[in-house]
C-alpha positions as CSV (number, residue, x, y, z in Angstrom):
1,M,83.9,110.3,170.6
2,L,83.3,106.6,170.2
3,I,85.6,104.5,172.4
4,E,85.8,100.7,172.1
5,A,86.3,99.2,175.6
6,I,85.5,96.2,177.8
7,D,84.0,98.3,180.6
8,S,83.5,101.9,181.7
9,D,86.9,102.1,183.5
10,E,88.8,101.1,180.3
11,A,86.6,103.5,178.2
12,R,87.4,106.4,180.6
13,E,91.1,105.6,180.5
14,K,91.2,105.4,176.7
15,A,89.0,108.6,176.3
16,E,91.3,110.5,178.6
17,K,94.4,109.4,176.7
18,I,92.9,110.5,173.4
19,G,91.9,113.8,175.0
20,Q,95.3,114.5,176.4
21,E,97.2,113.4,173.2
22,I,94.9,114.8,170.5
23,Y,92.8,117.5,172.0
24,D,95.2,119.4,174.2
25,D,97.4,122.0,172.5
26,Q,98.8,123.7,175.6
27,G,102.4,124.5,175.1
28,T,102.3,123.8,171.4
29,N,102.2,126.0,168.3
30,T,98.5,126.3,167.3
31,S,99.0,129.3,165.1
32,G,96.0,130.2,163.0
33,L,93.4,128.5,165.3
34,T,90.6,131.0,165.9
35,I,87.1,130.7,167.3
36,D,84.7,133.6,166.4
37,E,87.8,135.6,165.3
38,H,89.6,135.1,168.6
39,E,92.9,133.2,169.0
40,A,92.3,129.9,170.6
41,V,93.9,126.7,171.8
42,W,92.5,123.2,172.5
43,V,92.7,122.4,176.2
44,F,91.6,119.0,177.5
45,V,90.1,119.4,180.9
46,G,88.5,116.0,181.4
47,L,85.5,114.0,180.4
48,H,82.1,115.5,180.9
49,K,80.1,112.3,180.5
50,L,80.5,108.7,179.5
51,I,77.6,106.9,177.8
52,E,77.5,103.2,177.0
53,C,76.5,102.2,173.4
54,R,76.1,98.7,172.0
55,Y,75.8,97.3,168.5
56,M,72.2,96.3,167.8
57,L,72.8,94.8,164.3
58,P,75.6,92.7,162.9
59,L,78.3,94.9,161.4
60,T,77.4,93.5,157.9
61,Q,73.9,95.0,157.9
62,N,72.2,98.3,158.6
63,F,68.6,99.3,158.9
64,S,68.1,99.5,155.1
65,G,69.6,96.0,154.7
66,E,72.6,97.4,152.8
67,V,76.2,96.2,153.6
68,P,78.0,99.3,154.9
69,T,81.4,100.3,153.4
70,D,84.4,100.6,155.8
71,E,84.0,104.4,155.7
72,S,80.5,104.2,157.0
73,I,81.2,102.2,160.2
74,P,82.2,104.4,163.1
75,L,85.3,102.9,164.9
76,H,87.3,103.6,168.1
77,G,88.3,107.2,168.1
78,T,85.6,108.5,165.7
79,E,83.9,111.7,166.7
80,V,80.2,111.0,166.4
81,T,78.7,114.1,168.0
82,Y,79.7,117.4,169.6
83,S,77.9,120.3,171.2
84,R,78.7,124.0,171.0
85,L,78.2,125.8,174.3
86,D,78.8,129.4,175.3
87,I,79.9,129.9,178.9
88,E,80.0,133.4,180.3
89,N,83.2,133.2,182.4
90,E,85.8,130.9,183.9
91,D,84.0,130.3,187.1
92,E,80.9,128.9,185.2
93,F,83.3,126.9,183.0
94,K,84.9,125.3,186.0
95,K,81.5,124.4,187.5
96,Y,80.5,122.8,184.2
97,I,83.6,120.7,183.7
98,N,83.4,119.5,187.3
99,G,79.9,118.3,186.8
100,N,78.2,121.0,188.9
101,S,75.3,123.3,187.9
102,A,76.5,126.1,185.6
103,I,74.9,128.8,183.4
104,I,75.5,127.8,179.8
105,W,74.0,128.6,176.4
106,Y,73.5,125.7,174.1
107,Q,74.0,126.6,170.5
108,E,72.3,124.6,167.7
């Protein structure tokens, strides 16, 4: 998720707020949500990593020299990447979300 912030502390605070408000369905009706045919809910458990990104070109120009449309410019709150991971059990999941070594399977 792309977060616009002055520094890493502000970025972390904004990202956690988005995670708690948008990506946590605990206690709400998420009827119909399934993953691999299993009922599922979104649960926000925290940030795994925070990476700083900076604009390298003016917003009015991209690498091809074209002026981007509003829809092509990622803004605060835009999901720009994600990873699909398979984690064998809750213990390995807790290790992973706490930043410890864990056994995971990265899915392309």
